[in-house]
N, CA, C and O of each residue as an XYZ file, in Angstrom:
676
protein
N       0.801     -1.374      0.016
C       0.310      0.025     -0.248
C       1.063      0.935     -0.003
O       2.278      0.928      0.199
N      -0.193      2.331     -0.031
C       1.100      3.776     -0.067
C       1.693      4.034      1.310
O       2.527      4.911      1.533
N       1.172      3.162      2.255
C       1.928      3.428      3.460
C       3.249      3.065      3.802
O       3.985      3.469      4.702
N       3.422      2.156      2.837
C       5.044      1.227      2.976
C       5.776      1.513      1.793
O       6.417      0.679      1.153
N       5.641      2.933      1.475
C       6.843      3.567      0.085
C       8.200      3.838      0.614
O       8.620      4.961      0.890
N       8.942      2.576      0.749
C      10.082      3.243      1.885
C      10.731      4.474      0.993
O      11.190      5.402      1.658
N      10.804      4.560     -0.230
C      11.346      6.029     -0.638
C      10.927      7.354     -0.176
O      11.708      8.285      0.021
N       9.726      7.395     -0.023
C       8.796      8.644      0.325
C       9.050      8.736      1.989
O       8.962      9.848      2.511
N       9.352      7.608      2.782
C       9.423      7.555      4.126
C      10.635      8.205      4.245
O      10.670      9.361      4.666
N      11.742      7.543      3.893
C      13.189      7.652      3.764
C      13.434      9.359      3.177
O      14.360      9.900      3.781
N      12.880     10.091      2.313
C      12.838     11.063      1.963
C      12.335     12.200      2.931
O      12.842     13.248      3.331
N      11.129     11.565      3.146
C      10.451     12.852      4.532
C      11.436     12.625      5.456
O      11.724     13.746      5.875
N      12.214     11.695      6.090
C      12.859     11.615      7.325
C      14.303     12.434      7.037
O      14.799     13.168      7.892
N      14.688     12.289      6.196
C      16.046     13.220      5.838
C      15.756     14.625      5.590
O      16.282     15.672      5.969
N      14.596     14.295      4.714
C      14.334     16.227      4.419
C      13.949     17.131      5.946
O      14.285     18.296      6.157
N      13.012     16.064      7.084
C      13.121     16.475      8.110
C      14.344     16.889      9.224
O      14.415     17.853      9.985
N      15.138     15.918      9.029
C      16.440     15.854      9.493
C      17.157     17.125      9.071
O      17.565     17.974      9.864
N      17.262     17.173      7.860
C      17.944     18.348      7.111
C      17.188     20.186      7.494
O      17.815     21.246      7.474
N      16.082     20.030      7.727
C      15.287     21.281      7.817
C      15.455     21.634      9.450
O      15.595     22.786      9.861
N      15.420     20.494     10.277
C      15.951     21.012     11.756
C      17.533     21.037     11.972
O      17.848     21.152     13.157
N      18.447     20.964     11.187
C      20.008     21.158     11.194
C      19.942     22.447     10.627
O      20.872     23.060     11.152
N      19.363     23.182      9.857
C      19.592     24.540      9.662
C      19.481     25.414     10.827
O      18.543     25.143     11.577
N      20.098     26.235     11.096
C      20.050     27.319     11.665
C      18.879     28.540     11.525
O      19.263     29.699     11.366
N      17.720     28.285     11.579
C      16.780     29.059     10.586
C      16.682     30.746     11.770
O      16.587     31.841     11.216
N      16.726     30.642     13.286
C      17.073     31.812     13.850
C      18.331     32.625     13.739
O      18.429     33.818     14.023
N      19.348     31.784     13.261
C      20.069     32.303     13.119
C      20.141     33.579     11.573
O      20.618     34.705     11.434
N      19.633     32.930     10.961
C      19.493     33.092      9.065
C      18.610     34.217      9.268
O      19.019     35.272      8.783
N      17.521     34.251      9.854
C      16.171     34.981      9.801
C      17.209     36.220     10.517
O      17.190     37.299      9.925
N      17.947     36.132     11.533
C      18.544     37.173     12.232
C      17.047     37.569     13.504
O      16.993     38.737     13.889
N      16.226     36.810     13.915
C      15.529     36.848     14.972
C      15.231     35.366     15.424
O      15.491     34.329     14.815
N      14.558     35.548     16.767
C      13.906     34.271     17.683
C      12.747     34.066     17.220
O      11.944     34.979     17.412
N      12.301     32.947     16.535
C      10.564     32.480     16.502
C      10.150     33.114     17.777
O      10.516     32.797     18.909
N       9.150     34.270     17.348
C       8.381     34.340     18.909
C       7.422     33.507     19.409
O       7.311     33.459     20.634
N       6.477     32.627     18.508
C       5.777     32.257     19.363
C       6.625     31.134     20.325
O       6.381     30.920     21.513
N       7.569     30.543     19.598
C       8.419     29.675     20.157
C       8.588     29.696     21.435
O       8.271     28.937     22.351
N       9.430     31.209     21.319
C       9.602     32.080     22.591
C       8.580     31.728     24.123
O       8.835     31.305     25.250
N       7.380     32.162     23.413
C       6.376     32.387     24.533
C       6.015     30.872     25.149
O       5.902     30.647     26.354
N       5.852     29.836     24.043
C       6.150     28.622     24.649
C       7.112     28.409     25.654
O       6.820     28.166     26.825
N       8.421     28.509     25.147
C       9.560     28.188     26.487
C       9.411     28.891     27.408
O       9.675     28.277     28.441
N       9.047     30.125     27.623
C       8.592     31.155     28.767
C       7.341     30.476     29.525
O       7.328     30.323     30.747
N       6.389     30.120     28.750
C       5.432     29.985     29.402
C       5.544     28.528     30.489
O       5.140     28.376     31.642
N       6.204     27.675     29.640
C       6.530     26.216     29.913
C       7.462     26.302     31.153
O       7.438     25.381     31.969
N       8.227     27.297     31.317
C       9.518     27.241     32.048
C       8.745     28.033     33.179
O       8.824     27.351     34.200
N       8.331     28.704     33.316
C       8.245     30.086     34.082
C       6.444     30.179     34.623
O       6.178     30.511     35.779
N       5.455     29.872     33.707
C       4.138     29.865     34.261
C       3.637     28.374     34.442
O       4.026     27.346     33.886
N       2.603     28.587     35.442
C       1.874     27.396     35.953
C       0.812     26.218     34.704
O       0.216     26.403     33.642
N       0.976     25.436     35.310
C       0.066     24.476     34.331
C      -1.348     25.045     34.443
O      -1.855     25.574     35.432
N      -2.010     24.788     32.961
C      -3.448     25.689     32.708
C      -4.113     24.706     33.803
O      -4.919     25.385     34.438
N      -4.093     23.183     34.344
C      -4.667     22.730     34.648
C      -4.613     23.551     36.093
O      -5.731     23.953     36.418
N      -3.407     23.932     37.159
C      -3.667     24.423     37.971
C      -3.943     26.055     38.136
O      -4.341     26.696     39.108
N      -3.637     26.395     37.025
C      -4.495     28.043     36.991
C      -5.574     28.044     37.166
O      -6.042     28.415     38.242
N      -6.295     27.638     36.183
C      -7.528     27.460     35.746
C      -8.450     26.731     36.532
O      -7.952     25.713     37.013
N      -9.842     26.964     36.865
C     -11.015     26.216     37.650
C     -11.756     25.281     36.478
O     -12.875     25.472     36.002
N     -10.740     24.137     36.127
C     -11.559     23.336     34.821
C     -12.546     22.193     35.497
O     -12.186     21.451     36.411
N     -13.725     22.186     34.945
C     -14.920     21.508     35.608
C     -15.335     20.338     34.902
O     -15.968     19.443     35.461
N     -14.908     20.295     33.344
C     -15.579     19.305     32.833
C     -14.881     18.999     31.072
O     -13.834     19.576     30.778
N     -15.322     18.405     30.401
C     -14.675     17.943     29.291
C     -14.893     19.167     28.345
O     -14.156     19.379     27.381
N     -16.114     20.079     28.734
C     -15.941     21.300     27.515
C     -14.726     22.202     28.028
O     -13.925     22.687     27.228
N     -14.638     22.395     29.370
C     -13.144     23.167     30.140
C     -12.075     22.756     29.381
O     -11.158     23.481     28.995
N     -12.259     21.102     29.090
C     -11.079     20.725     28.672
C     -10.695     21.277     27.445
O      -9.676     21.880     27.108
N     -11.791     20.928     26.794
C     -11.712     21.422     25.341
C     -11.202     22.497     24.876
O     -10.167     22.695     24.239
N     -12.492     23.582     25.468
C     -11.902     24.952     24.840
C     -10.555     25.935     25.611
O     -10.166     27.058     25.291
N     -10.015     24.934     26.821
C      -8.780     25.709     27.071
C      -8.006     24.893     26.161
O      -6.902     25.385     25.926
N      -8.285     23.617     25.480
C      -6.990     23.023     24.841
C      -5.958     22.638     25.745
O      -4.885     23.223     25.602
N      -6.053     21.737     26.689
C      -5.466     21.470     27.654
C      -4.587     20.365     27.595
O      -3.802     20.105     28.507
N      -4.701     19.619     26.420
C      -3.769     18.583     26.027
C      -2.826     18.740     26.063
O      -2.107     18.176     26.888
N      -2.222     19.910     24.833
C      -0.912     20.628     24.776
C      -0.093     20.756     26.269
O       0.987     20.228     26.532
N      -0.724     21.409     26.955
C      -0.404     22.038     28.328
C      -0.062     20.520     28.945
O       1.066     20.353     29.409
N      -0.943     19.497     28.958
C      -0.627     18.279     29.833
C       0.531     17.166     29.132
O       1.141     16.319     29.785
N       0.671     17.405     27.597
C       1.672     16.558     27.387
C       2.762     16.946     27.344
O       3.636     16.081     27.294
N       3.134     18.229     27.345
C       4.605     19.093     27.224
C       5.090     18.931     28.691
O       6.249     18.742     29.060
N       3.808     19.060     29.564
C       4.605     19.484     31.103
C       5.001     17.800     31.469
O       5.991     17.419     32.094
N       3.945     16.976     30.897
C       4.465     15.324     31.540
C       5.472     15.199     30.855
O       6.385     14.718     31.525
N       5.773     15.427     29.721
C       7.203     14.922     29.484
C       8.338     16.003     29.903
O       9.495     15.582     29.887
N       8.169     17.070     30.199
C       9.483     17.488     30.932
C       9.564     17.456     32.383
O      10.667     17.576     32.918
N       8.283     17.275     33.223
C       8.434     17.111     34.594
C       8.599     15.500     35.192
O       9.446     15.152     36.015
N       7.646     14.686     34.607
C       7.828     13.048     34.232
C       8.836     12.784     33.908
O       9.599     12.265     34.722
N       9.316     13.078     32.361
C      10.002     12.116     31.851
C      11.353     12.981     31.861
O      12.339     12.264     31.694
N      11.618     14.220     32.002
C      13.068     14.992     32.401
C      13.062     15.244     30.935
O      14.100     15.876     30.737
N      12.470     15.091     29.852
C      12.964     15.813     28.497
C      13.048     17.225     28.668
O      12.058     17.689     29.233
N      13.983     18.102     28.334
C      14.149     19.645     28.336
C      13.045     20.053     27.281
O      12.562     19.309     26.427
N      12.799     21.122     27.463
C      11.646     21.816     26.704
C      12.307     21.963     24.848
O      11.934     21.501     23.769
N      13.029     22.537     25.137
C      13.568     22.423     23.576
C      13.911     21.305     22.796
O      13.942     21.392     21.568
N      14.239     19.994     23.547
C      13.782     18.828     22.857
C      12.307     18.772     22.372
O      11.909     18.882     21.212
N      11.489     18.555     23.643
C      10.066     18.674     23.136
C       9.472     19.429     21.421
O       8.834     19.059     20.435
N      10.089     20.502     21.855
C       9.506     21.380     20.811
C      10.371     20.969     19.722
O       9.665     20.989     18.714
N      11.801     20.528     19.358
C      12.158     20.154     18.432
C      11.453     18.530     17.878
O      11.247     18.175     16.718
N      11.282     18.018     18.739
C      10.017     16.590     18.437
C       9.206     17.096     17.541
O       9.247     16.725     16.368
N       8.415     17.954     17.956
C       7.276     18.807     17.301
C       7.614     18.957     16.201
O       7.137     18.242     15.319
N       8.772     20.177     15.853
C       9.181     20.468     14.813
C       9.066     19.215     13.531
O       8.425     19.195     12.480
N      10.053     18.166     14.207
C      10.656     17.242     13.409
C       9.110     16.329     12.841
O       8.906     15.963     11.684
N       8.496     16.196     13.626
C       7.162     15.489     13.396
C       6.331     16.007     12.766
O       5.511     15.216     12.301
N       6.103     17.533     12.426
C       5.340     18.513     11.548
C       6.155     18.140     10.009
O       5.442     17.853      9.047
N       7.470     18.163      9.875
C       7.969     18.429      8.567
C       8.396     16.992      8.204
O       8.981     16.672      7.170
N       8.025     16.188      9.191
C       8.216     14.251      8.330
C       6.767     14.368      7.825
O       6.564     14.172      6.627
N       5.723     14.678      8.658
C       4.229     14.533      8.300
C       4.072     15.067      7.080
O       3.962     14.375      6.068
N       4.049     16.460      7.089
C       3.943     17.385      5.963
C       4.663     16.837      4.469
O       4.025     16.811      3.417
N       5.794     16.502      4.562
C       6.802     15.690      3.656
C       6.193     14.387      3.341
O       5.548     14.460      2.295
N       6.177     13.407      3.795
C       5.283     12.069      3.879
C       4.068     12.362      3.030
O       3.892     11.782      1.959
N       3.213     13.280      3.518
C       2.108     13.306      2.726
C       1.933     13.595      1.415
O       1.139     13.123      0.602
N       3.159     14.816      1.256
C       3.047     15.463      0.010
C       4.174     13.872     -1.241
O       4.145     13.848     -2.472
N       4.888     12.948     -0.424
C       5.773     12.266     -1.187
C       4.818     11.353     -1.617
O       4.739     11.199     -2.836
N       3.995     10.643     -0.829
C       2.894      9.700     -1.403
C       2.071      9.943     -2.085
O       1.478      9.043     -2.680
N       1.798     11.045     -2.213
C       0.781     11.612     -3.238
C       1.429     12.344     -4.252
O       0.525     12.554     -5.061
N       2.657     12.954     -4.772
C       2.371     13.843     -5.529
C       4.495     13.230     -5.738
O       5.194     13.974     -6.427
N       5.013     12.247     -5.243
C       6.487     11.668     -5.382
C       7.412     12.684     -4.623
O       7.095     13.766     -4.131
N       8.505     12.132     -4.648
C       9.306     12.624     -3.791
C       9.866     13.887     -3.817
O      10.131     14.413     -2.737
N      10.111     14.510     -4.919
C      10.365     16.010     -5.681
C       9.695     16.721     -4.839
O      10.344     17.420     -4.061
N       8.066     16.732     -4.764
C       7.181     17.492     -4.281
C       7.745     17.936     -2.627
O       7.353     18.959     -2.066
N       8.438     17.244     -2.190
C       9.125     17.689     -0.591
C       9.655     19.016     -0.715
O       9.631     19.766      0.260
N      10.231     19.457     -2.048
C      10.853     20.449     -2.005
C       9.885     21.903     -2.173
O      10.244     23.076     -2.266
N       8.797     21.411     -2.168
C       7.737     22.845     -1.850
C       7.601     22.949     -0.712
O       6.820     23.866     -0.456
N       8.023     22.400      0.245
C       8.034     22.634      1.782
C       9.160     23.910      2.207
O       9.025     24.803      3.044
N      10.232     23.631      1.344
C      11.025     24.963      1.649
C      10.868     25.671      1.315
O      11.148     25.970      0.154
N      10.066     26.708      2.506
C       9.403     28.147      2.086
C       9.392     28.241      3.517
O       9.553     27.370      4.372
N       9.037     30.207      3.660
C       8.975     30.840      4.320
C       7.776     30.188      5.729
O       8.031     29.910      6.901
N       6.467     30.133      4.954
C       5.768     29.875      5.447
C       5.452     28.548      6.567
O       5.013     28.649      7.712
N       5.877     27.147      5.732
C       6.057     26.138      6.704
C       7.264     26.391      7.972
O       7.138     26.171      9.177
N       8.348     26.884      7.290
C       9.595     27.163      8.651
C       8.805     27.887      9.591
O       8.851     27.664     10.801
N       8.124     28.697      9.091
C       7.479     29.548     10.644
C       6.575     28.607     11.559
O       6.615     28.411     12.774
N       5.612     28.005     10.404
C       4.533     27.508     11.175
C       5.514     26.143     11.973
O       5.936     26.256     13.124
N       5.676     25.280     11.374
C       6.951     24.072     12.001
C       7.807     24.254     13.339
O       8.057     23.518     14.294
N       8.206     25.796     12.917
C       9.686     26.104     13.656
C       8.680     26.944     14.979
O       9.174     26.909     16.106
N       7.357     27.646     14.813
C       7.199     28.163     15.757
C       5.665     28.240     16.101
O       5.262     28.585     17.212
N       4.862     27.898     15.075
C       3.169     27.605     15.480
C       3.254     26.478     15.770
O       2.621     25.783     14.976
N       4.090     25.520     17.100
C       4.158     24.519     17.489
C       2.881     23.958     18.007
O       2.716     22.745     17.871
N       1.794     24.791     18.682
C       0.965     23.768     19.011
C      -0.299     23.437     17.879
O      -0.942     22.389     17.938
N      -0.512     24.350     16.988
C      -1.059     24.105     15.967
C      -0.332     22.827     15.340
O      -0.992     21.848     14.992
N       1.240     22.890     15.195
C       1.830     22.315     14.145
C       1.856     21.028     14.736
O       2.099     20.109     13.954
N       1.686     20.768     15.797
C       1.415     19.383     16.472
C       0.167     18.607     16.321
O       0.043     17.400     16.114
N      -0.801     19.587     16.473
C      -2.422     19.108     16.155
C      -2.745     18.774     14.564
O      -3.569     18.000     14.077
N      -1.561     19.854     13.802
C      -1.974     19.468     12.516
C      -1.560     17.907     11.780
O      -2.116     17.309     10.859
N      -0.293     17.530     12.647
C       0.439     16.389     12.629
C       0.089     15.431     12.646
O       0.437     14.528     11.886
N      -1.111     15.337     13.984
C      -1.461     13.987     14.621
C      -2.709     14.001     13.402
O      -2.995     12.848     13.079
N      -3.401     14.914     12.759
C      -4.391     14.786     12.267
C      -3.656     14.337     10.650
O      -4.339     13.966      9.695
N      -2.581     14.434     10.634
C      -2.118     13.819      9.025
C      -1.849     12.212      9.432
O      -2.214     11.245      8.763
N      -1.002     12.172     10.898
C      -1.234     10.359     11.393
C      -2.152      9.822     10.953
O      -2.161      8.826     10.230
N      -3.438     10.720     11.535
C      -4.667      9.815     11.755
C      -5.245      9.509     10.546
O      -6.120      8.645     10.486
N      -4.766     10.269      9.316
C      -5.318      9.746      8.319
C      -4.501      8.526      7.661
O      -4.865      8.106      6.563
N      -3.717      8.118      8.130
C      -2.653      7.047      7.770
C      -2.990      6.068      8.558
O      -2.332      5.075      8.246
N      -3.873      5.811      9.650
C      -4.353      4.963     10.450
C      -5.232      4.053     10.020
O      -6.376      4.410      9.740
N      -4.878      2.873      9.913
C      -6.019      1.689      9.492
C      -7.222      1.316     10.441
O      -8.219      0.721     10.031
N      -7.063      1.670     11.582
C      -7.656      1.219     12.764
C      -8.751      2.706     13.348
O      -8.467      3.668     14.061
N      -9.946      2.336     12.705
C     -11.211      3.398     12.955
C     -11.147      3.868     14.522
O     -11.299      5.077     14.698
N     -10.973      3.184     15.494
C     -10.582      3.513     16.615
C      -9.533      4.498     16.966
O      -9.697      5.498     17.666
N      -8.083      3.974     16.218
C      -7.335      5.075     16.306
C      -7.341      6.113     16.025
O      -7.082      7.128     16.671
N      -7.805      5.871     14.465
C      -7.980      7.396     13.673
C      -8.609      8.310     14.439
O      -8.110      9.430     14.550
N     -10.199      7.876     15.304
C     -10.810      8.640     16.158
C     -10.467      9.090     16.965
O     -10.710     10.268     17.225
N      -9.696      8.249     17.747
C      -8.743      8.906     19.388
C      -7.880      9.698     18.934
O      -7.594     10.641     19.672
N      -7.230      9.606     17.694
C      -6.001     10.868     17.374
C      -6.748     11.763     17.073
O      -6.621     12.585     17.981
N      -7.584     12.198     16.237
C      -8.507     13.155     15.793
C      -8.965     13.876     16.863
O      -9.084     15.102     16.866
N      -9.270     13.017     17.928
C     -10.585     13.966     19.058
C      -9.104     14.629     19.948
O      -9.130     15.778     20.390
N      -7.729     13.620     20.134
C      -6.915     14.385     20.662
C      -5.902     15.672     20.242
O      -5.295     16.456     20.971
N      -5.975     15.556     18.577
C      -5.716     16.593     17.812
C      -6.861     18.129     18.332
O      -6.457     19.272     18.547
N      -8.019     17.732     18.396
C      -9.304     19.038     18.639
C      -8.687     19.255     20.609
O      -8.955     20.346     21.113
N      -8.191     18.564     21.198
C      -8.252     18.675     22.499
C      -6.859     19.739     22.549
O      -6.714     20.474     23.526
N      -6.041     19.745     21.613
C      -4.699     20.347     21.511
C      -4.751     21.739     20.904
O      -4.185     22.745     21.332
N      -5.567     21.617     19.776
C      -6.044     22.889     19.416
C      -7.373     23.072     18.568
O      -7.442     22.584     17.440
N      -8.640     23.926     19.239
C      -9.690     23.391     18.731
C      -9.959     23.988     17.604
O     -11.155     23.981     17.309
N      -9.082     24.627     16.698
C      -9.179     24.494     14.883
C      -9.286     23.588     14.679
O     -10.072     23.628     13.733
N      -9.006     22.314     14.913
C      -8.948     21.175     14.166
C     -10.447     20.890     14.111
O     -10.844     20.396     13.056
N     -11.185     21.076     14.898
C     -12.395     20.784     14.284
C     -12.980     21.307     12.935
O     -13.615     20.482     12.279
N     -12.861     22.473     12.474
C     -12.880     23.138     11.357
C     -12.163     22.328     10.287
O     -12.682     21.977      9.227
N     -10.759     22.035     10.721
C      -9.806     21.283      9.656
C     -10.779     20.121      9.197
O     -11.294     19.990      8.086
N     -10.882     19.496     10.053
C     -11.716     18.302     10.098
C     -12.935     18.188      9.223
O     -13.311     17.203      8.587
N     -13.517     19.463      9.315
C     -14.718     19.570      9.132
C     -14.664     19.819      7.272
O     -15.375     19.302      6.411
N     -13.739     20.625      7.161
C     -12.978     20.955      5.596
C     -12.923     19.658      4.803
O     -13.253     19.344      3.659
N     -12.327     18.956      5.945
C     -11.405     17.807      4.677
C     -12.827     17.044      4.739
O     -13.424     17.105      3.664
N     -13.448     16.393      5.679
C     -14.509     15.711      5.033
C     -15.584     15.910      4.142
O     -16.309     14.966      3.828
């Protein structure tokens, strides 16, 4: 099947690693603003779960709590530095975008991802990048339960995913 295309997967892995290797902030002469906000929030502010009075599924959904919980759990329970976590999100986003393109339009289409919009999205808009990546992962899952669970997770990370999923359908 399409999911077993080794050239597309290898090219996508290499692309994501290559993009991570480039010192984008040095090249741009400035830091990614949203990334810095995330780093500051996770290092210096309380968890949204501690900070807000969340009383139900609706509160968890509209406050997009899953992003906060996942990142803080990786930091606090697993001891993963925030920079590594955010780098992993960037890698996942770039890999998913590249794989999606390569599977449908060939490996060379990956080159279209080398552009300022994708760089800003994958390296700075990290919560949205993670949620979109989960949607792309979900689309490749064979199990309906895993597909729906992953889509729901994406919606609890960024509520805009509801709109993207509806538009896709």
